[in-house]
N, CA, C and O atoms as a GROMACS GRO file, in nm:
protein
  536
    1MET      N    1   0.081  -0.119   0.000
    1MET     CA    2   0.000   0.000   0.000
    1MET      C    3   0.086   0.126   0.000
    1MET      O    4   0.065   0.214  -0.084
    2ILE      N    5   0.184   0.137   0.093
    2ILE     CA    6   0.264   0.259   0.095
    2ILE      C    7   0.366   0.254  -0.018
    2ILE      O    8   0.414   0.148  -0.058
    3GLY      N    9   0.396   0.372  -0.067
    3GLY     CA   10   0.495   0.387  -0.173
    3GLY      C   11   0.623   0.443  -0.117
    3GLY      O   12   0.668   0.407  -0.008
    4ARG      N   13   0.681   0.532  -0.193
    4ARG     CA   14   0.812   0.585  -0.154
    4ARG      C   15   0.803   0.679  -0.035
    4ARG      O   16   0.698   0.736  -0.007
    5LEU      N   17   0.914   0.694   0.033
    5LEU     CA   18   0.926   0.790   0.141
    5LEU      C   19   0.921   0.930   0.080
    5LEU      O   20   1.005   0.963  -0.003
    6ASN      N   21   0.825   1.010   0.121
    6ASN     CA   22   0.812   1.145   0.067
    6ASN      C   23   0.901   1.242   0.144
    6ASN      O   24   0.975   1.320   0.084
    7HIS      N   25   0.893   1.238   0.278
    7HIS     CA   26   0.979   1.325   0.357
    7HIS      C   27   0.984   1.280   0.503
    7HIS      O   28   0.900   1.204   0.551
    8VAL      N   29   1.085   1.331   0.571
    8VAL     CA   30   1.099   1.319   0.715
    8VAL      C   31   1.084   1.461   0.769
    8VAL      O   32   1.154   1.552   0.725
    9ALA      N   33   0.993   1.479   0.864
    9ALA     CA   34   0.965   1.612   0.919
    9ALA      C   35   1.035   1.629   1.053
    9ALA      O   36   1.027   1.542   1.140
   10ILE      N   37   1.103   1.741   1.067
   10ILE     CA   38   1.176   1.773   1.189
   10ILE      C   39   1.123   1.904   1.246
   10ILE      O   40   1.126   2.007   1.178
   11ALA      N   41   1.074   1.900   1.368
   11ALA     CA   42   1.031   2.022   1.437
   11ALA      C   43   1.156   2.096   1.485
   11ALA      O   44   1.247   2.036   1.541
   12VAL      N   45   1.159   2.226   1.461
   12VAL     CA   46   1.276   2.307   1.497
   12VAL      C   47   1.233   2.432   1.573
   12VAL      O   48   1.130   2.491   1.543
   13PRO      N   49   1.313   2.472   1.674
   13PRO     CA   50   1.278   2.592   1.750
   13PRO      C   51   1.309   2.722   1.675
   13PRO      O   52   1.249   2.826   1.705
   14ASP      N   53   1.400   2.718   1.578
   14ASP     CA   54   1.438   2.838   1.501
   14ASP      C   55   1.446   2.797   1.354
   14ASP      O   56   1.544   2.737   1.310
   15LEU      N   57   1.343   2.830   1.279
   15LEU     CA   58   1.333   2.785   1.140
   15LEU      C   59   1.443   2.844   1.052
   15LEU      O   60   1.503   2.771   0.973
   16ALA      N   61   1.470   2.972   1.064
   16ALA     CA   62   1.573   3.036   0.982
   16ALA      C   63   1.710   2.976   1.010
   16ALA      O   64   1.788   2.951   0.918
   17ARG      N   65   1.740   2.954   1.136
   17ARG     CA   66   1.870   2.897   1.174
   17ARG      C   67   1.885   2.754   1.120
   17ARG      O   68   1.990   2.718   1.067
   18ALA      N   69   1.779   2.674   1.135
   18ALA     CA   70   1.785   2.536   1.086
   18ALA      C   71   1.800   2.532   0.935
   18ALA      O   72   1.878   2.452   0.882
   19ALA      N   73   1.725   2.617   0.864
   19ALA     CA   74   1.735   2.621   0.718
   19ALA      C   75   1.875   2.661   0.675
   19ALA      O   76   1.932   2.603   0.582
   20GLU      N   77   1.930   2.760   0.742
   20GLU     CA   78   2.066   2.805   0.708
   20GLU      C   79   2.170   2.696   0.736
   20GLU      O   80   2.267   2.682   0.662
   21GLN      N   81   2.150   2.620   0.843
   21GLN     CA   82   2.242   2.511   0.875
   21GLN      C   83   2.241   2.406   0.763
   21GLN      O   84   2.346   2.358   0.722
   22TYR      N   85   2.122   2.371   0.715
   22TYR     CA   86   2.115   2.275   0.603
   22TYR      C   87   2.178   2.334   0.477
   22TYR      O   88   2.245   2.262   0.402
   23ARG      N   89   2.156   2.464   0.453
   23ARG     CA   90   2.209   2.528   0.333
   23ARG      C   91   2.361   2.537   0.337
   23ARG      O   92   2.428   2.498   0.241
   24THR      N   93   2.416   2.586   0.447
   24THR     CA   94   2.560   2.613   0.450
   24THR      C   95   2.642   2.495   0.500
   24THR      O   96   2.740   2.457   0.437
   25THR      N   97   2.603   2.437   0.612
   25THR     CA   98   2.682   2.330   0.671
   25THR      C   99   2.670   2.200   0.592
   25THR      O  100   2.769   2.131   0.571
   26LEU      N  101   2.549   2.168   0.547
   26LEU     CA  102   2.527   2.043   0.474
   26LEU      C  103   2.521   2.061   0.323
   26LEU      O  104   2.518   1.962   0.250
   27GLY      N  105   2.519   2.185   0.275
   27GLY     CA  106   2.520   2.211   0.132
   27GLY      C  107   2.394   2.166   0.060
   27GLY      O  108   2.400   2.126  -0.057
   28ALA      N  109   2.281   2.173   0.127
   28ALA     CA  110   2.156   2.126   0.068
   28ALA      C  111   2.082   2.238  -0.004
   28ALA      O  112   2.106   2.357   0.021
   29GLU      N  113   1.992   2.198  -0.094
   29GLU     CA  114   1.904   2.292  -0.163
   29GLU      C  115   1.784   2.316  -0.072
   29GLU      O  116   1.706   2.224  -0.044
   30VAL      N  117   1.768   2.440  -0.027
   30VAL     CA  118   1.668   2.476   0.072
   30VAL      C  119   1.563   2.566   0.008
   30VAL      O  120   1.596   2.666  -0.056
   31GLY      N  121   1.438   2.530   0.025
   31GLY     CA  122   1.328   2.609  -0.029
   31GLY      C  123   1.295   2.728   0.060
   31GLY      O  124   1.351   2.745   0.168
   32ALA      N  125   1.202   2.808   0.013
   32ALA     CA  126   1.156   2.925   0.088
   32ALA      C  127   1.054   2.881   0.194
   32ALA      O  128   0.983   2.783   0.175
   33PRO      N  129   1.048   2.953   0.305
   33PRO     CA  130   0.948   2.922   0.406
   33PRO      C  131   0.807   2.942   0.351
   33PRO      O  132   0.782   3.032   0.271
   34GLN      N  133   0.715   2.856   0.394
   34GLN     CA  134   0.576   2.872   0.354
   34GLN      C  135   0.486   2.844   0.473
   34GLN      O  136   0.508   2.749   0.548
   35ASP      N  137   0.385   2.927   0.488
   35ASP     CA  138   0.288   2.909   0.596
   35ASP      C  139   0.181   2.810   0.554
   35ASP      O  140   0.131   2.816   0.441
   36GLU      N  141   0.147   2.720   0.645
   36GLU     CA  142   0.039   2.623   0.625
   36GLU      C  143  -0.059   2.640   0.740
   36GLU      O  144  -0.059   2.561   0.834
   37PRO      N  145  -0.145   2.743   0.733
   37PRO     CA  146  -0.233   2.773   0.846
   37PRO      C  147  -0.330   2.661   0.881
   37PRO      O  148  -0.368   2.648   0.998
   38ASP      N  149  -0.372   2.580   0.784
   38ASP     CA  150  -0.463   2.469   0.815
   38ASP      C  151  -0.398   2.365   0.905
   38ASP      O  152  -0.467   2.289   0.974
   39HIS      N  153  -0.265   2.362   0.905
   39HIS     CA  154  -0.191   2.265   0.987
   39HIS      C  155  -0.118   2.332   1.103
   39HIS      O  156  -0.057   2.264   1.186
   40GLY      N  157  -0.124   2.465   1.110
   40GLY     CA  158  -0.062   2.538   1.220
   40GLY      C  159   0.089   2.539   1.216
   40GLY      O  160   0.154   2.544   1.321
   41VAL      N  161   0.146   2.535   1.096
   41VAL     CA  162   0.292   2.529   1.084
   41VAL      C  163   0.344   2.622   0.975
   41VAL      O  164   0.273   2.660   0.881
   42ARG      N  165   0.469   2.657   0.991
   42ARG     CA  166   0.548   2.720   0.886
   42ARG      C  167   0.653   2.616   0.848
   42ARG      O  168   0.718   2.559   0.936
   43VAL      N  169   0.670   2.591   0.719
   43VAL     CA  170   0.759   2.483   0.676
   43VAL      C  171   0.865   2.533   0.579
   43VAL      O  172   0.846   2.633   0.509
   44VAL      N  173   0.975   2.462   0.577
   44VAL     CA  174   1.080   2.478   0.477
   44VAL      C  175   1.115   2.338   0.431
   44VAL      O  176   1.139   2.248   0.512
   45PHE      N  177   1.118   2.318   0.299
   45PHE     CA  178   1.155   2.188   0.246
   45PHE      C  179   1.300   2.189   0.199
   45PHE      O  180   1.346   2.284   0.136
   46ILE      N  181   1.370   2.082   0.232
   46ILE     CA  182   1.507   2.058   0.190
   46ILE      C  183   1.499   1.947   0.086
   46ILE      O  184   1.455   1.836   0.117
   47ASP      N  185   1.541   1.976  -0.036
   47ASP     CA  186   1.537   1.874  -0.142
   47ASP      C  187   1.664   1.791  -0.141
   47ASP      O  188   1.775   1.843  -0.146
   48LEU      N  189   1.644   1.661  -0.135
   48LEU     CA  190   1.754   1.564  -0.142
   48LEU      C  191   1.735   1.481  -0.267
   48LEU      O  192   1.626   1.479  -0.323
   49PRO      N  193   1.838   1.411  -0.314
   49PRO     CA  194   1.823   1.332  -0.436
   49PRO      C  195   1.715   1.224  -0.428
   49PRO      O  196   1.654   1.190  -0.530
   50ASN      N  197   1.691   1.168  -0.309
   50ASN     CA  198   1.598   1.056  -0.298
   50ASN      C  199   1.474   1.085  -0.213
   50ASN      O  200   1.385   1.000  -0.206
   51THR      N  201   1.466   1.202  -0.149
   51THR     CA  202   1.350   1.238  -0.065
   51THR      C  203   1.361   1.384  -0.027
   51THR      O  204   1.435   1.460  -0.090
   52LYS      N  205   1.287   1.426   0.075
   52LYS     CA  206   1.292   1.562   0.126
   52LYS      C  207   1.297   1.558   0.279
   52LYS      O  208   1.257   1.461   0.342
   53ILE      N  209   1.348   1.667   0.334
   53ILE     CA  210   1.338   1.694   0.477
   53ILE      C  211   1.243   1.812   0.488
   53ILE      O  212   1.254   1.909   0.413
   54GLU      N  213   1.150   1.804   0.582
   54GLU     CA  214   1.057   1.914   0.607
   54GLU      C  215   1.088   1.970   0.744
   54GLU      O  216   1.073   1.901   0.845
   55LEU      N  217   1.132   2.094   0.749
   55LEU     CA  218   1.154   2.162   0.876
   55LEU      C  219   1.022   2.227   0.917
   55LEU      O  220   0.961   2.298   0.838
   56LEU      N  221   0.978   2.202   1.040
   56LEU     CA  222   0.850   2.252   1.091
   56LEU      C  223   0.871   2.349   1.206
   56LEU      O  224   0.953   2.326   1.294
   57HIS      N  225   0.796   2.457   1.202
   57HIS     CA  226   0.798   2.554   1.311
   57HIS      C  227   0.654   2.595   1.339
   57HIS      O  228   0.574   2.606   1.246
   58PRO      N  229   0.618   2.619   1.466
   58PRO     CA  230   0.479   2.653   1.497
   58PRO      C  231   0.434   2.783   1.430
   58PRO      O  232   0.510   2.879   1.419
   59LEU      N  233   0.312   2.782   1.387
   59LEU     CA  234   0.248   2.902   1.334
   59LEU      C  235   0.138   2.936   1.435
   59LEU      O  236   0.021   2.903   1.414
   60GLY      N  237   0.177   3.002   1.544
   60GLY     CA  238   0.083   3.035   1.650
   60GLY      C  239   0.096   2.942   1.768
   60GLY      O  240   0.151   2.832   1.757
   61ASP      N  241   0.044   2.986   1.880
   61ASP     CA  242   0.056   2.910   2.005
   61ASP      C  243  -0.027   2.782   2.006
   61ASP      O  244   0.006   2.689   2.078
   62GLY      N  245  -0.133   2.776   1.926
   62GLY     CA  246  -0.218   2.658   1.922
   62GLY      C  247  -0.167   2.549   1.831
   62GLY      O  248  -0.233   2.446   1.815
   63SER      N  249  -0.052   2.568   1.771
   63SER     CA  250   0.006   2.471   1.678
   63SER      C  251   0.045   2.342   1.750
   63SER      O  252   0.098   2.347   1.861
   64PRO      N  253   0.019   2.226   1.686
   64PRO     CA  254   0.068   2.102   1.747
   64PRO      C  255   0.220   2.100   1.757
   64PRO      O  256   0.276   2.029   1.842
   65ILE      N  257   0.288   2.175   1.674
   65ILE     CA  258   0.434   2.181   1.680
   65ILE      C  259   0.479   2.259   1.803
   65ILE      O  260   0.585   2.230   1.858
   66ALA      N  261   0.401   2.358   1.846
   66ALA     CA  262   0.434   2.430   1.970
   66ALA      C  263   0.432   2.334   2.087
   66ALA      O  264   0.520   2.338   2.173
   67ALA      N  265   0.332   2.247   2.090
   67ALA     CA  266   0.324   2.148   2.198
   67ALA      C  267   0.442   2.050   2.191
   67ALA      O  268   0.499   2.014   2.294
   68PHE      N  269   0.478   2.008   2.070
   68PHE     CA  270   0.591   1.918   2.052
   68PHE      C  271   0.720   1.984   2.102
   68PHE      O  272   0.798   1.921   2.174
   69LEU      N  273   0.741   2.111   2.064
   69LEU     CA  274   0.863   2.181   2.106
   69LEU      C  275   0.864   2.210   2.256
   69LEU      O  276   0.971   2.219   2.316
   70ALA      N  277   0.748   2.224   2.317
   70ALA     CA  278   0.743   2.242   2.462
   70ALA      C  279   0.798   2.118   2.533
   70ALA      O  280   0.863   2.130   2.637
   71LYS      N  281   0.773   2.001   2.476
   71LYS     CA  282   0.823   1.875   2.533
   71LYS      C  283   0.966   1.844   2.487
   71LYS      O  284   1.040   1.774   2.555
   72ASN      N  285   1.003   1.899   2.370
   72ASN     CA  286   1.134   1.873   2.308
   72ASN      C  287   1.194   2.006   2.264
   72ASN      O  288   1.193   2.036   2.145
   73PRO      N  289   1.246   2.087   2.357
   73PRO     CA  290   1.288   2.224   2.324
   73PRO      C  291   1.395   2.234   2.215
   73PRO      O  292   1.401   2.335   2.145
   74ALA      N  293   1.477   2.133   2.199
   74ALA     CA  294   1.580   2.135   2.095
   74ALA      C  295   1.525   2.092   1.960
   74ALA      O  296   1.595   2.100   1.859
   75GLY      N  297   1.399   2.046   1.957
   75GLY     CA  298   1.340   1.996   1.833
   75GLY      C  299   1.359   1.846   1.822
   75GLY      O  300   1.404   1.781   1.916
   76GLY      N  301   1.326   1.793   1.706
   76GLY     CA  302   1.343   1.650   1.683
   76GLY      C  303   1.252   1.601   1.571
   76GLY      O  304   1.170   1.676   1.519
   77ILE      N  305   1.268   1.475   1.537
   77ILE     CA  306   1.186   1.417   1.431
   77ILE      C  307   1.041   1.416   1.478
   77ILE      O  308   1.010   1.367   1.587
   78HIS      N  309   0.954   1.470   1.396
   78HIS     CA  310   0.812   1.480   1.429
   78HIS      C  311   0.729   1.372   1.361
   78HIS      O  312   0.645   1.309   1.425
   79HIS      N  313   0.752   1.350   1.230
   79HIS     CA  314   0.677   1.246   1.159
   79HIS      C  315   0.750   1.203   1.033
   79HIS      O  316   0.845   1.267   0.987
   80ILE      N  317   0.702   1.092   0.978
   80ILE     CA  318   0.753   1.039   0.852
   80ILE      C  319   0.635   1.034   0.756
   80ILE      O  320   0.525   0.993   0.793
   81CYS      N  321   0.658   1.077   0.631
   81CYS     CA  322   0.551   1.080   0.532
   81CYS      C  323   0.579   0.981   0.419
   81CYS      O  324   0.686   0.980   0.358
   82TYR      N  325   0.479   0.896   0.395
   82TYR     CA  326   0.485   0.800   0.285
   82TYR      C  327   0.380   0.837   0.180
   82TYR      O  328   0.274   0.890   0.213
   83GLU      N  329   0.410   0.809   0.057
   83GLU     CA  330   0.315   0.830  -0.051
   83GLU      C  331   0.224   0.708  -0.066
   83GLU      O  332   0.266   0.594  -0.044
   84VAL      N  333   0.100   0.734  -0.104
   84VAL     CA  334   0.004   0.628  -0.137
   84VAL      C  335  -0.063   0.667  -0.269
   84VAL      O  336  -0.081   0.785  -0.298
   85ASP      N  337  -0.101   0.566  -0.348
   85ASP     CA  338  -0.166   0.593  -0.475
   85ASP      C  339  -0.307   0.647  -0.459
   85ASP      O  340  -0.350   0.733  -0.535
   86ASP      N  341  -0.379   0.596  -0.360
   86ASP     CA  342  -0.519   0.635  -0.339
   86ASP      C  343  -0.540   0.654  -0.190
   86ASP      O  344  -0.551   0.556  -0.116
   87ILE      N  345  -0.545   0.778  -0.146
   87ILE     CA  346  -0.550   0.806  -0.002
   87ILE      C  347  -0.681   0.757   0.062
   87ILE      O  348  -0.681   0.716   0.178
   88ILE      N  349  -0.791   0.762  -0.011
   88ILE     CA  350  -0.918   0.715   0.044
   88ILE      C  351  -0.916   0.563   0.061
   88ILE      O  352  -0.959   0.512   0.164
   89ALA      N  353  -0.867   0.492  -0.040
   89ALA     CA  354  -0.856   0.346  -0.029
   89ALA      C  355  -0.761   0.309   0.084
   89ALA      O  356  -0.787   0.214   0.158
   90ALA      N  357  -0.649   0.383   0.099
   90ALA     CA  358  -0.554   0.356   0.207
   90ALA      C  359  -0.620   0.379   0.342
   90ALA      O  360  -0.606   0.298   0.432
   91ARG      N  361  -0.693   0.490   0.355
   91ARG     CA  362  -0.762   0.520   0.481
   91ARG      C  363  -0.862   0.409   0.517
   91ARG      O  364  -0.866   0.362   0.630
   92ASP      N  365  -0.940   0.370   0.418
   92ASP     CA  366  -1.042   0.269   0.445
   92ASP      C  367  -0.980   0.136   0.487
   92ASP      O  368  -1.032   0.067   0.575
   93ARG      N  369  -0.871   0.100   0.423
   93ARG     CA  370  -0.802  -0.025   0.458
   93ARG      C  371  -0.744  -0.017   0.599
   93ARG      O  372  -0.754  -0.112   0.677
   94LEU      N  373  -0.683   0.096   0.631
   94LEU     CA  374  -0.625   0.114   0.764
   94LEU      C  375  -0.732   0.110   0.873
   94LEU      O  376  -0.714   0.045   0.976
   95LEU      N  377  -0.843   0.179   0.850
   95LEU     CA  378  -0.952   0.177   0.947
   95LEU      C  379  -1.007   0.036   0.965
   95LEU      O  380  -1.037  -0.005   1.078
   96ALA      N  381  -1.021  -0.039   0.856
   96ALA     CA  382  -1.071  -0.177   0.864
   96ALA      C  383  -0.975  -0.266   0.944
   96ALA      O  384  -1.017  -0.362   1.007
   97ASP      N  385  -0.845  -0.230   0.939
   97ASP     CA  386  -0.745  -0.307   1.014
   97ASP      C  387  -0.728  -0.257   1.158
   97ASP      O  388  -0.645  -0.309   1.232
   98GLY      N  389  -0.807  -0.156   1.196
   98GLY     CA  390  -0.803  -0.108   1.334
   98GLY      C  391  -0.710   0.009   1.360
   98GLY      O  392  -0.694   0.051   1.475
   99ALA      N  393  -0.647   0.063   1.257
   99ALA     CA  394  -0.560   0.180   1.277
   99ALA      C  395  -0.646   0.304   1.298
   99ALA      O  396  -0.759   0.312   1.250
  100ARG      N  397  -0.592   0.400   1.371
  100ARG     CA  398  -0.663   0.525   1.397
  100ARG      C  399  -0.609   0.636   1.308
  100ARG      O  400  -0.488   0.660   1.301
  101VAL      N  401  -0.701   0.704   1.240
  101VAL     CA  402  -0.668   0.821   1.160
  101VAL      C  403  -0.698   0.943   1.247
  101VAL      O  404  -0.806   0.952   1.305
  102LEU      N  405  -0.604   1.035   1.255
  102LEU     CA  406  -0.624   1.154   1.338
  102LEU      C  407  -0.721   1.251   1.273
  102LEU      O  408  -0.740   1.250   1.152
  103GLY      N  409  -0.782   1.334   1.355
  103GLY     CA  410  -0.879   1.431   1.304
  103GLY      C  411  -1.010   1.363   1.273
  103GLY      O  412  -1.046   1.263   1.335
  104ASP      N  413  -1.081   1.418   1.175
  104ASP     CA  414  -1.213   1.363   1.140
  104ASP      C  415  -1.207   1.251   1.038
  104ASP      O  416  -1.310   1.197   0.998
  105GLY      N  417  -1.086   1.215   0.994
  105GLY     CA  418  -1.070   1.106   0.898
  105GLY      C  419  -1.073   1.149   0.754
  105GLY      O  420  -1.042   1.070   0.664
  106ASP      N  421  -1.110   1.274   0.730
  106ASP     CA  422  -1.110   1.326   0.593
  106ASP      C  423  -0.974   1.387   0.562
  106ASP      O  424  -0.918   1.459   0.645
  107PRO      N  425  -0.920   1.359   0.442
  107PRO     CA  426  -0.791   1.419   0.406
  107PRO      C  427  -0.799   1.571   0.403
  107PRO      O  428  -0.902   1.629   0.369
  108LYS      N  429  -0.687   1.633   0.439
  108LYS     CA  430  -0.669   1.778   0.425
  108LYS      C  431  -0.564   1.800   0.317
  108LYS      O  432  -0.488   1.709   0.284
  109ILE      N  433  -0.559   1.918   0.264
  109ILE     CA  434  -0.456   1.950   0.166
  109ILE      C  435  -0.329   1.987   0.241
  109ILE      O  436  -0.329   2.073   0.329
  110GLY      N  437  -0.220   1.919   0.205
  110GLY     CA  438  -0.092   1.940   0.271
  110GLY      C  439  -0.006   2.045   0.202
  110GLY      O  440  -0.051   2.113   0.110
  111ALA      N  441   0.117   2.056   0.246
  111ALA     CA  442   0.210   2.157   0.198
  111ALA      C  443   0.246   2.142   0.050
  111ALA      O  444   0.290   2.238  -0.013
  112HIS      N  445   0.228   2.022  -0.006
  112HIS     CA  446   0.256   2.001  -0.148
  112HIS      C  447   0.132   2.016  -0.234
  112HIS      O  448   0.135   1.989  -0.354
  113GLY      N  449   0.021   2.060  -0.172
  113GLY     CA  450  -0.102   2.078  -0.247
  113GLY      C  451  -0.176   1.948  -0.275
  113GLY      O  452  -0.263   1.944  -0.363
  114LYS      N  453  -0.143   1.842  -0.203
  114LYS     CA  454  -0.204   1.711  -0.222
  114LYS      C  455  -0.273   1.667  -0.094
  114LYS      O  456  -0.236   1.713   0.015
  115PRO      N  457  -0.372   1.578  -0.103
  115PRO     CA  458  -0.440   1.530   0.017
  115PRO      C  459  -0.348   1.451   0.109
  115PRO      O  460  -0.265   1.371   0.064
  116VAL      N  461  -0.363   1.476   0.241
  116VAL     CA  462  -0.282   1.407   0.342
  116VAL      C  463  -0.370   1.361   0.457
  116VAL      O  464  -0.476   1.419   0.483
  117LEU      N  465  -0.325   1.257   0.526
  117LEU     CA  466  -0.384   1.207   0.650
  117LEU      C  467  -0.272   1.174   0.747
  117LEU      O  468  -0.160   1.145   0.706
  118PHE      N  469  -0.303   1.180   0.876
  118PHE     CA  470  -0.206   1.140   0.978
  118PHE      C  471  -0.261   1.022   1.054
  118PHE      O  472  -0.381   1.014   1.083
  119LEU      N  473  -0.172   0.928   1.088
  119LEU     CA  474  -0.208   0.807   1.160
  119LEU      C  475  -0.152   0.813   1.302
  119LEU      O  476  -0.041   0.862   1.324
  120HIS      N  477  -0.230   0.765   1.396
  120HIS     CA  478  -0.194   0.774   1.538
  120HIS      C  479  -0.062   0.703   1.565
  120HIS      O  480  -0.044   0.588   1.526
  121PRO      N  481   0.031   0.771   1.633
  121PRO     CA  482   0.162   0.710   1.660
  121PRO      C  483   0.154   0.583   1.747
  121PRO      O  484   0.240   0.496   1.735
  122LYS      N  485   0.053   0.572   1.833
  122LYS     CA  486   0.042   0.453   1.917
  122LYS      C  487   0.013   0.329   1.834
  122LYS      O  488   0.035   0.217   1.882
  123ASP      N  489  -0.035   0.346   1.713
  123ASP     CA  490  -0.062   0.232   1.626
  123ASP      C  491   0.058   0.195   1.539
  123ASP      O  492   0.057   0.092   1.471
  124PHE      N  493   0.164   0.279   1.541
  124PHE     CA  494   0.279   0.257   1.453
  124PHE      C  495   0.411   0.276   1.528
  124PHE      O  496   0.496   0.356   1.489
  125ASN      N  497   0.424   0.200   1.636
  125ASN     CA  498   0.550   0.194   1.711
  125ASN      C  499   0.598   0.329   1.760
  125ASN      O  500   0.719   0.355   1.765
  126GLY      N  501   0.505   0.416   1.797
  126GLY     CA  502   0.542   0.546   1.850
  126GLY      C  503   0.575   0.650   1.745
  126GLY      O  504   0.620   0.759   1.779
  127CYS      N  505   0.554   0.620   1.619
  127CYS     CA  506   0.588   0.711   1.510
  127CYS      C  507   0.463   0.769   1.447
  127CYS      O  508   0.376   0.694   1.402
  128LEU      N  509   0.453   0.901   1.443
  128LEU     CA  510   0.344   0.967   1.371
  128LEU      C  511   0.369   0.948   1.222
  128LEU      O  512   0.476   0.982   1.171
  129ILE      N  513   0.270   0.895   1.152
  129ILE     CA  514   0.281   0.868   1.009
  129ILE      C  515   0.188   0.962   0.934
  129ILE      O  516   0.071   0.977   0.968
  130GLU      N  517   0.243   1.026   0.831
  130GLU     CA  518   0.162   1.103   0.738
  130GLU      C  519   0.153   1.025   0.608
  130GLU      O  520   0.253   0.972   0.560
  131LEU      N  521   0.034   1.019   0.551
  131LEU     CA  522   0.017   0.962   0.417
  131LEU      C  523  -0.018   1.075   0.323
  131LEU      O  524  -0.102   1.160   0.354
  132GLU      N  525   0.046   1.077   0.207
  132GLU     CA  526   0.019   1.180   0.106
  132GLU      C  527  -0.015   1.112  -0.025
  132GLU      O  528   0.054   1.020  -0.069
  133GLN      N  529  -0.122   1.159  -0.087
  133GLN     CA  530  -0.160   1.104  -0.218
  133GLN      C  531  -0.050   1.135  -0.318
  133GLN      O  532  -0.007   1.250  -0.331
  134ALA      N  533  -0.004   1.034  -0.389
  134ALA     CA  534   0.105   1.052  -0.487
  134ALA      C  535   0.053   1.124  -0.611
  134ALA      O  536   0.129   1.148  -0.705
   0.00000   0.00000   0.00000
């Protein structure tokens, strides 16, 4: 069901500093910051030859990333995103197998302009999983 790894998301306390570190220290291609108000985050994508890194920073105090950073002030890996061919079919299969989809179960449009869903970390070895329609 899952396809390729789309990205690994890292919550960061200072988005500009983290982006600059990837740009200068690691020599990566770093995109421009973009606000994703539906998800409560500001993101920067780092393009790699085989995947992407998504740097996440809270967009407001109610952001889930603000809560994550309160528990992990230095930041850390927040979630892993896999591509799926059909997000509705994937959701229905996961629900039938007992997995929990966060929110109301309906896909939202993610930072790449494609439908996304998040799966409860307690169902996946403590890892928050994002699914994105390929």
